[in-house]
N, C-alpha and C positions, 0 to 999 in steps of 0.2 A: 218741387217737392216731392213728386212722384219717383224721380230718380233717386233721390236722397232715402226714401223709404225702401226702394228696391235694393239699394246698396246695402242697407241695414239688414234687410231680411237675408240677402246672399251671404253676408258676413256671419250670421247667425247660424245658417244651414251649413256653411262651409267654411269653419273657423279655420281650418289650416291654410286656406287661400287668402283669408283676410290679411295676414302677416307674412305672406309668402313673397319673395322676390321673383320676378320673371327673368328667365334667362332665355334669349331667343336669338336667332341668327340663321346664317347659311354657311353651307360647306360647299367648296369648289375644288376641283382638280383640274389644272390645265385650263382655266377660264371656262370650264363647263361644270354644270351641276352635278354632284354626285348621284342624283336622282333619288328615287323613293327606296325606303327600307333600309337605310344605314343606320344602326344603332348609336344612340347618343346617351351618355350617362353622366351625372355629375356626383362627385364624392366630396363632402365636407369633413375632413377628420376621419372619424370611424363610421360616419353615417353615409350610406349610398343611397340615392333616390331612385325611384324605378326609372328605368331606362325609357326613351321614347325613340321614335325613328323619323328619319327625314321624310319630307313629302316629295312629290315628284320635281319640285323646284330645288330640293336640297335644303330646304327651311326646316328648322326645329324649333321647339318651345317646351320649356320646362319651368316647374316652380320649385324654389328651394328656400326652405325656412330659415337657414343660417344666413348670417351676414359675415363676410369676410372672404379669406382666401380659400378656394376650393379647386379641385382638378376636374376637368372636363375629359371624357374618354369617347373616343370614337372607334367603331368596330369597322374597318375597311380593309378589304383584300386580305383577309387572315391575319391583319395587324390590328394592334390597338394604340395608335398614337394619342398622346395625352398633351394637355396644355393647361398651364395654371391660369385661373380667372378669378375675378372679384365678384362677389354676390353682394347686392344691395337690397335695401327694403323696396325699392322702386324697381322698374324694369331695366335691364341693361342688354345692349345688342353685341353679339360676338359674330362678325363674318369672317370665317375662317377659311385658309387655303391649305389643302394637302399638297406637300411637295415630296418628292422622292429624293432621298439624299443616300447615295449608295443603293442598298436595297431596302432600305427602311423609310416609312413614310413619316413625316413630321408635320405638326400643325402650326401654322404661323397666322397672326392676325392680318387681314387685308388692309 
């Protein structure tokens, strides 16, 4: 009962998180974490969500209110590779790999 009341209080205090879908995952390059400080941003249509940064393990976590197709942008080595993703009401995980094709980085799903 206590957890249900805690959830209700949290949803009242943070309504934007109550209906937001979590997008989380990791980013690697060459089987190694990209490390801390790599900016990750999601844009759904015209709406851009505040970017987050990876932690020392290359992990990221964002909350997106829209459901549907969005674009995930990663700032890496003075480039911004992007990848189409799907946002849901619930949590979704995207473990991504940065690969260099010619002189450009591309994101692919692990």
